[in-house]
N, C-alpha and C positions, 0 to 999 in steps of 0.2 A: 394693575398691581405694581408697585414701585420697584425700582431696580435694587438688587442688594448691592451692598457696598462693604468693604473692609477698611478698617482704621489705618492710620499711617504705620502703625505698628502691630500688625495683627498676631494673634496667636501662632506659634510655629506651626507650619504646615497647613494653616486654614486658607481655603480656597474658596471663590464663588464659582460654582459648577452649572453650566448649562445642560440640562438633560436632553435638549434637542439638537445642539450643536456638538454635544458630547465632548466639550472642552472645558478646560479651567480658566478662570478669569477671561471670559468672552467680552467682545465689543458689540454683541448682539443686542437686539431689542427683544429678545424672548424673555420678557421679565417673568411671565407666568411659569416659565420652565426652569428658573433659577433656583438653587438652593446652597446652603454652605456644604462643604466637604472637607474633611481633614485627611491629611496624608502623613502617617507616623512611620518615621525611618526605624528599620528593624535593628536593634543594637548589635554590633559585631558583624555587619555585613556592609558593602559598599553602596548598593542601590536598592536592596529590598525594601518594599514598604508594605505598610497595610492601610487600606483606605476606608473610609466610611461616609456615606452621605447623611448628613445630620437633618433631623426632622423639624426643628425649629427655624424660622425665618428672624427671628430676634437674634442678633449677633451674640450678646451675652449669654443667653440662653444655649445657643449653639456651642460657645466655648465650654460651657459647663459639660454638655454632651461629650466634647471631644476630649476633655480632662479624663472624663469617666472611662472613656473608650482606651485612652493610652493606659490608664491605670490596669485595665482588665488584661490589656496586651502584657505588659510587664509582669502582672502576677502570673501569667500563663505561658510566659517565655516566648511570647509571638507564635505559638505553634498550635494552641487547641482553638483559637478565634480564626475562622477561615477569612481569607482576604475578601474584602467586599469590593467587587467591581461592577461596572454596568450590566455584565453577565448574569449576576445573581441579586441584584438590588434595584429590581424595577419599580418605577412609580405605578400606580394602579392603572392608568390610561396605557402606558407602555406595556404593561403585562397583559392587558386585554388585546392590544395588538399582536404581541408576541404568540399568544394562544390562537388567535385567528389565522396567523401564518402556519402554525403547527397543524390545525385542523385541515386546512386547504392543502397540506403537503409542501408548503413553501419554506420549511424549516429544517434546519442542518440535521435535526433528529426525526424527520418525517418517517423513518422507518419504524419508530416506535408507537405511531398513532393507528389504530384500526380504521380502515377505510369507512366513511360514513358519506351519505348523500349531502348536497349542497344544501337543502332545506333543512337537515337536521343540524349542519354547520351553523346556518344563520339562527337558528333557534337557540343553540348554546350560547352564541355570541350575543344574542339579544338579552338573554337573562344576565349575562356578565355586565352588560351595558347599563341595565336597569339597576344593579348593585352599584355600579360606578356614579350613577346619577343619584343615589340615595346618599353614598358617602359625601358626594360632592356638595350636599346642603350644608355640610358642617366643616368639611375639609377640601382642601384643592388637590384634586387627583391627578393633576399634573406634576405635583410635587410629593405627594403623599406616599411614601412606599407601602409596598404590599405586606412587608413585615410589621407594619404599624397598624394594620387592620385589627381592631379590638371585638371583643364580644358584644360591646355597645353598638358597634356599627352592624354587626350581625342582627342585634336585637330588633334595631330600628327598621331595618330592611325587612326582617321576618314578619313584624306587624304590618308593614306596608304590603307586603305580597299576600297575607293573610286576608286582608280586606279588598284585595284586587282580584285575586284568583279562586276558582273553585278548587277542592281539595286535590284532584288529580293534576291539575295543571301547576298548583301550588307546590306538590311534591316534586314534580319535574323541574320545576325552577331551582328548588333548594338543591336537589340532586345535581343539577348543572353547576352550581356554584361549588359544591364539593369536588366535581370533576376539575373544575377550573384550578382550584388550589392544589389538588393532586398533581396536577400537571407542574405547576411551579416548583412544588416541592421534590416530586420524583424526576422529572425531566430537566427543568432548569436548575435544580439543586438549591433552591432558595432555602435558607436556614430559618425555618418557622414551623409552627404547628398549624394544622388546617383549621381554621377557625369555624368551618363548617362540618367539623368531624361529628359533632354530636348536636341534634335537634330534634325537635317532636314533629315526627310527620303526621299528616292527616289521614284519617280513615276515609277509604274510598269505597263507594257502594260497588258491588259486583257488577262487571261489565254487562250491558245488556245485549245478549245472544240470542234473542228471540227471532224465530223464522216467521215470515209473513205468509198467513194462510191465503189460499186462494180466494175465499170469500172476501177477506179485508183488501185484497189486492185490487180485485174486480170492481168493489164498492169505491175505492179511492178513484180509480179510473171513470167511473160515472160521474163522480163529483167534478173530476176535471172537464169532462165532455160536457156537462149541464153549464159549468161556468157561470154560476149565478152570482157569485160574490169574488170578483178577482182581484179586488182593491184591498190592499193592506195598509194599515196606518203606522207609520214608522215611528218610533220614539224620538224624544228631543223634541223638534220644533214640529212635530206632527205632520211630516211630509206623507205623502201617499205614493204608493207604487203598485202597478199592475203586475200581478205575479204570473198572469197566464202567459204560456208560450205555446206557439203551434206544434212544437216538437216535443212536448211533455209526456204524452201517453206513449209515443213510439219510443221515446227516451226511457221510460220506465220499464216498458217492456223489454227492450234491448239489456238494459241493466239485469233485469230478473233471468233471461234466457241464455246470457254468456257468462253471468257471474264475474264480469271484469271489474277492474278498478275504473274510478271515473276518467283518468286520462287514457286509459284504453277504449273504452265505450264510446266516447265522444268522438273519437279519431279514427274508428273502424271505417275502412274503404272497401267498396265491392272487390277491388284487386287484390285484397288481403285473403280472399277465400281460395283455397287450394282443394285440388280433388286427387284421390289416390286411384290411380286409373285401373289398378288391378282389383279392387274391391268397391270402388265407387264412393268411398267415404269422403265426405266434405269437412273441412275445419278451416279455421281462420289461423294463420301464421303471422304474428305481429312481433313487434320489437318488445322485449321485457324492460319497459322503461325504468321500473325500480331498480331493478339489477344493475342495468347499464349506467344509471346516474351514480350509484354508489361505486361502482369499479371504474367508472370513466371509460366505458367500453360501448361498442355497438354490435358486439357479437352474440348477445343473448336473446333468445327469442322465447315465446311462449305460444302454447296452442289452445284453441277453443274448439272443441267438439261442435259439429252441427248436428244436433240430433233432430228428431221430428218436431218437436215443438218449435225449436228455432228455425228449422227449414219452413215451416208453415208461415211464420212471420215473415221471413224473408221473401217468400213468394208474394204475400201480401203487399211488400215493399217493391215489387216489380222485379225481382231477382232476374228472370229470363231476359229483361230489357237492359238491366243495368250491370249484369256479370262482365267481369273482366275491365269495367271502366274505373277510372281513377278518382271516382266521385266518392265523397262521405255517404254513408249509409244514413246516418242522422242529420238532418238540416243541412242538405248539401247547398243550398242558396245561401248560407251564413255570410254574414257581414261584420261579425264580431268574433273575437278570440276565443279559442277552444275553452280557456279558462273561465270566460264569462259564461259560456253554455254550461260548463260543470256546475258553477256556483247556482245559476239559475234552475237546473235540475234539482239540487240538493234543496234549495229554499223552496221551490215549488212543490216537492214531494210533502216537505213538512207542512206547509200551507195548506194544502188540499187534504192532506191526512188529518189535520186538526178540523177542517170543516166536517169531515166523515165522523171522527171521533178523536176528541182532543186527549182522552184518557189512554189512548193506543200508544205505548211507548216504543214507536219504531221510527227510523229514519231512512234515507235512501241506501245507507250502509246495509240494512238489514236484507235488502235485495240480494246482495252477494252473499251475505251469511245464509239465507235461504238456499242459494244455488249451491253453494258448497255443502250445506247439510245434506241436499239430496243426491249429490255427487257421492259424498262419503258413505251415503247409505248404499250405493249401488257399486262403488269402487274400493271401498275401504283402504288398505295401505298405499293404493295406487294414486289416491286423491291428489298428493303432492305435485304429481306429474302434470296436472290439469290446472292447478290454481296459482301458478307462478311461484310456488314455494320450491321449485325445481330450478335448477340454473344450467339446463341443458344448452351446448353451444352449438350454433349453426355450423354446418359443414359446407363444403364446396357445393354449389348448384341446389342449395336447400335440400340436401339429403337429409332425410329424418331418420333418426335413431330408431330402430325397429322396436325397443322397449316403448318408447314413446308413442310411436304408430299404433302399437298393439293397444295402449292404454286410450288413445284418442278413439280408436274404431270400438272399444268395448263400451266407452261413454256414449259415444253416438247411438249405440244400440240400447243401452241399459237406462241411461239417466232420463228421468223426465222430472219437470218441474211444475208444469200445469197438470195438475191431476184430478 
């Protein structure tokens, strides 16, 4: 992109502004970040000015914008038009960077943001970046101001995301952009209307909350054990992948019997098992990764009662030999990251489920739903204390809150998943 220049006798107050260096009439080579800016002196004052970054890179067109801006100022006695500075006149790319700082708590107004997990932060920024890329096809997002975003820009993006995403993800994408512009308007006080304020969302089918029957679960395990057709042909270039893993069956059982999230189950260790000496009740006590990630803490824990079903399974996994060791319960000889094991379990469950019955609409997540359903059947309103929807804090020496201990013991006695 060419460097912006001013004529020998420019329009009064006209400057070339670098949005990267944040200075007027720069000597830098950041040509993509340069734009025209006008500074209008407020009549009757010594130094007060009103500024505006102009959208056109053509000097003559920019001058027309500057003249219109000055007329508006004079007509409104310089008061009704808010002074435009770098703080409330971001380019699209700068606005996204500012939003990223806000979400991560690195913003001057971080007290205004609700704490959210890192993954959710990345998701919100990813959708904003997609919008930026969409606009960049027709405009330079390094210089185009957020106040210049039009309904045409939104319409083009809407159509693009409509073909890219399924309804649920599409709606999340559009909501994320509405939140982004709400941030600019409410927190950064950018004077504009939210271009995503109104749009047609997509109808989403009701979430699949099916529980897995014992018969279906056992049949899926049989298919895994037989392992007759472990090869899956991938799309695209027709690559092939062996979907079988030695730990699939034990992994599926551990998911069903603990009701844990993927990150919980895969990293369970024998040393996570605790016993109440007075009652003999056994339970897992582990970090509540979801809550800790959101609150940037390490103080929150969760409890998984070890009922008779789970105890029998752990005995089969050589509990007496392994107890108190720091080994992983699932796939202790692992040479891959936990994330890889999580993905292999998810994809493996769907792959072998389809071999058993492709019409059966369940996935690995339904094992957790099945567990929670049976817990709720036995525990009622106490269920939240056992499903990480509670944020009980760990005390010194792993002291267990009596109300939690009571719920854990009751679950160990009452809850049955394999019936």
